[in-house]
DSSP file (Angstrom, degrees, kcal/mol; ACC not computed):
  #  RESIDUE AA STRUCTURE BP1 BP2  ACC     N-H-->O    O-->H-N    N-H-->O    O-->H-N    TCO  KAPPA ALPHA  PHI   PSI    X-CA   Y-CA   Z-CA
    1    1 A M              0   0    0      0, 0.0     2,-0.3     0, 0.0     9,-0.2   0.000 360.0 360.0 360.0 134.0   11.3    3.4  -16.2
    2    2 A I  E     -A    9   0A   0      7,-2.7     7,-3.1     2,-0.0     2,-0.5  -0.937 360.0-116.1-132.9 163.4   14.9    3.1  -17.5
    3    3 A V  E     +A    8   0A   0     -2,-0.3     2,-0.4     5,-0.2     5,-0.2  -0.886  39.6 169.2 -96.1 121.7   18.3    3.0  -15.9
    4    4 A Y        -     0   0    0      3,-2.8     3,-0.4    -2,-0.5    -2,-0.0  -0.977  61.0 -15.1-142.4 123.7   20.4    5.9  -16.8
    5    5 A D  S    S-     0   0    0     -2,-0.4     3,-0.1     1,-0.2    -1,-0.1   0.893 126.9 -50.8  53.8  45.5   23.8    7.0  -15.3
    6    6 A N  S    S+     0   0    0      1,-0.2     2,-0.3    -3,-0.0    -1,-0.2   0.841 124.0  87.6  64.5  36.1   23.5    4.7  -12.3
    7    7 A R  S    S-     0   0    0     -3,-0.4    -3,-2.8     2,-0.0     2,-0.5  -0.959  78.9-108.4-154.7 163.1   20.1    5.8  -11.4
    8    8 A I  E     -A    3   0A   0     -2,-0.3     2,-0.4    -5,-0.2    -5,-0.2  -0.892  29.5-162.4-104.8 126.4   16.4    5.0  -12.2
    9    9 A E  E     -A    2   0A   0     -7,-3.1    -7,-2.7    -2,-0.5     2,-0.6  -0.914   6.4-151.0-110.3 135.7   14.4    7.5  -14.4
   10   10 A M        -     0   0    0     -2,-0.4    -2,-0.0    -9,-0.2    -7,-0.0  -0.907   8.9-166.3-104.7 121.3   10.7    7.5  -14.6
   11   11 A I        -     0   0    0     -2,-0.6     2,-0.1     2,-0.0    -2,-0.0  -0.902  18.8-134.0-110.3 112.5    9.3    8.8  -17.9
   12   12 A P        -     0   0    0      0, 0.0     4,-0.1     0, 0.0     3,-0.0  -0.350  16.7-168.9 -68.6 140.2    5.5    9.4  -17.7
   13   13 A F  S    S+     0   0    0      2,-0.1     2,-0.3    -2,-0.1     3,-0.0   0.480  75.8  52.3-101.2  -7.1    3.4    8.2  -20.6
   14   14 A R  S    S-     0   0    0      1,-0.1     5,-0.1     2,-0.0     0, 0.0  -0.770 102.6 -79.4-120.2 167.6    0.5   10.2  -19.3
   15   15 A K    >>  -     0   0    0     -2,-0.3     4,-0.9     1,-0.1     3,-0.6  -0.328  39.9-121.6 -65.5 151.8   -0.1   13.8  -18.4
   16   16 A I  H >> S+     0   0    0      1,-0.2     3,-1.3     2,-0.2     4,-0.6   0.922 112.5  59.5 -59.8 -39.5    1.3   14.7  -14.9
   17   17 A S  H 34 S+     0   0    0      1,-0.3     3,-0.4     2,-0.2    -1,-0.2   0.814 104.7  49.8 -59.1 -31.8   -2.3   15.9  -13.9
   18   18 A E  H <4 S+     0   0    0     -3,-0.6    -1,-0.3     1,-0.2    -2,-0.2   0.708 106.8  57.3 -80.4 -16.8   -3.6   12.3  -14.6
   19   19 A M  H X< S+     0   0    0     -3,-1.3     3,-2.3    -4,-0.9     4,-0.2   0.504  72.4 132.3 -91.1  -7.8   -0.9   10.8  -12.6
   20   20 A K  T 3< S+     0   0    0     -4,-0.6    -3,-0.0    -3,-0.4     4,-0.0  -0.184  79.7   6.4 -53.4 130.2   -1.6   12.6   -9.3
   21   21 A G  T >  S+     0   0    0      1,-0.1     3,-1.2     2,-0.1    -1,-0.3   0.572  84.8 126.6  74.5  11.9   -1.6   10.1   -6.4
   22   22 A F  T <  S+     0   0    0     -3,-2.3    -2,-0.1     1,-0.3    -1,-0.1   0.687  79.6  45.0 -73.1 -19.6   -0.5    7.1   -8.4
   23   23 A L  T >  S+     0   0    0     -4,-0.2     3,-2.3     3,-0.1    -1,-0.3  -0.020  82.8 160.5-109.5  21.6    2.3    6.5   -5.8
   24   24 A K  T <   +     0   0    0     -3,-1.2    -4,-0.0     1,-0.3    -2,-0.0  -0.191  65.0  18.1 -55.3 131.7    0.1    7.1   -2.7
   25   25 A G  T 3  S+     0   0    0      1,-0.3    -1,-0.3     0, 0.0     2,-0.1   0.321  86.3 143.7  91.3 -10.0    1.6    5.7    0.4
   26   26 A I    <   -     0   0    0     -3,-2.3    -1,-0.3     1,-0.1     2,-0.2  -0.368  57.3-109.1 -65.9 141.0    5.1    5.4   -0.8
   27   27 A G        -     0   0    0      1,-0.1    -1,-0.1    -2,-0.1     0, 0.0  -0.472  33.4-177.9 -71.7 136.6    7.9    6.0    1.6
   28   28 A T        +     0   0    0     -2,-0.2     2,-0.5    -3,-0.1    -1,-0.1   0.483  46.6 103.2-116.1  -4.3    9.7    9.3    0.9
   29   29 A S        +     0   0    0      2,-0.0     2,-0.4     0, 0.0    -2,-0.0  -0.710  44.0 172.8 -86.9 126.2   12.4    9.4    3.5
   30   30 A V        -     0   0    0     -2,-0.5     2,-0.4     0, 0.0    -2,-0.0  -0.999  32.3-125.0-133.8 130.3   15.8    8.5    2.2
   31   31 A E        -     0   0    0     -2,-0.4     2,-0.3     1,-0.0    -2,-0.0  -0.603  36.7-167.5 -76.2 128.7   19.1    8.8    4.0
   32   32 A R        -     0   0    0     -2,-0.4    -1,-0.0     4,-0.1     0, 0.0  -0.782  25.4-100.9-117.6 158.7   21.5   10.9    1.9
   33   33 A E    >   -     0   0    0     -2,-0.3     3,-2.1     1,-0.1    -1,-0.0  -0.509  36.8-115.9 -73.2 149.7   25.2   11.6    2.0
   34   34 A P  T 3  S+     0   0    0      0, 0.0    -1,-0.1     0, 0.0    -2,-0.0   0.712 112.0  61.1 -64.1 -20.0   26.2   14.9    3.6
   35   35 A D  T 3  S+     0   0    0      2,-0.0     2,-0.2     0, 0.0    -2,-0.0   0.458  85.1 101.9 -87.2   1.3   27.5   16.3    0.3
   36   36 A R  S <  S-     0   0    0     -3,-2.1     2,-0.1     1,-0.1    -4,-0.1  -0.558  77.0-110.3 -85.1 150.6   24.1   16.0   -1.5
   37   37 A I        -     0   0    0     -2,-0.2     2,-0.8     1,-0.1    -1,-0.1  -0.321  31.9-109.5 -73.4 160.7   21.9   19.0   -2.0
   38   38 A N        +     0   0    0     -2,-0.1    13,-3.2     1,-0.0     2,-0.6  -0.829  34.7 177.1 -99.8 111.3   18.6   19.3   -0.1
   39   39 A C  E     +B   50   0B   0     -2,-0.8    11,-0.2    11,-0.3     3,-0.0  -0.909  20.4 144.8-110.7  97.8   15.5   18.8   -2.2
   40   40 A T  E     +     0   0B   0      9,-0.8     2,-0.4    -2,-0.6    -1,-0.1   0.740  45.1  63.5-109.0 -32.9   12.6   19.0    0.1
   41   41 A S  E     -B   49   0B   0      8,-1.1     8,-3.5     0, 0.0     2,-0.6  -0.819  53.9-154.5-112.3 138.3    9.6   20.7   -1.6
   42   42 A I  E     -B   48   0B   0     -2,-0.4     6,-0.2     6,-0.2     5,-0.1  -0.941  25.8-138.2-107.6 118.8    7.5   19.7   -4.6
   43   43 A L    >   -     0   0    0      4,-3.2     3,-2.8    -2,-0.6     0, 0.0  -0.323  26.2-104.7 -72.0 160.2    6.0   22.8   -6.2
   44   44 A P  T 3  S+     0   0    0      0, 0.0    -1,-0.1     0, 0.0    -2,-0.0   0.748 122.2  61.8 -57.5 -24.3    2.4   22.8   -7.4
   45   45 A T  T 3  S-     0   0    0      2,-0.1     3,-0.1     1,-0.0    -2,-0.0   0.533 120.7-109.1 -75.9  -5.9    3.8   22.6  -10.9
   46   46 A G  S <  S+     0   0    0     -3,-2.8     2,-0.1     1,-0.4    -1,-0.0   0.335  78.5 129.9  94.3  -6.3    5.4   19.2  -10.1
   47   47 A L        -     0   0    0     -5,-0.1    -4,-3.2     1,-0.1     2,-0.4  -0.465  58.3-121.2 -80.6 153.6    8.9   20.6  -10.1
   48   48 A V  E     -B   42   0B   0     -6,-0.2     2,-0.5    -2,-0.1    -6,-0.2  -0.808  16.3-141.5 -98.3 139.3   11.2   19.9   -7.2
   49   49 A F  E     -B   41   0B   0     -8,-3.5    -8,-1.1    -2,-0.4    -9,-0.8  -0.862  19.1-170.2-101.3 127.3   12.7   22.8   -5.2
   50   50 A C  E      B   39   0B   0     -2,-0.5   -11,-0.3   -11,-0.2   -13,-0.0  -0.923 360.0 360.0-118.7 139.1   16.3   22.3   -4.0
   51   51 A E              0   0    0    -13,-3.2   -12,-0.1    -2,-0.4    -1,-0.1   0.469 360.0 360.0 -94.4 360.0   18.2   24.5   -1.6
């Protein structure tokens, strides 16, 4: 994990498939400012879908 451009970036050291479920139970609801894009879906490939 590193701090970059005023945010936290997580850089995996393992394959994504090996990391499935490692954050089980973490809260995912975050209040966002109205001008932010809506990223709500994680695709099976692990990519995030934004509207």
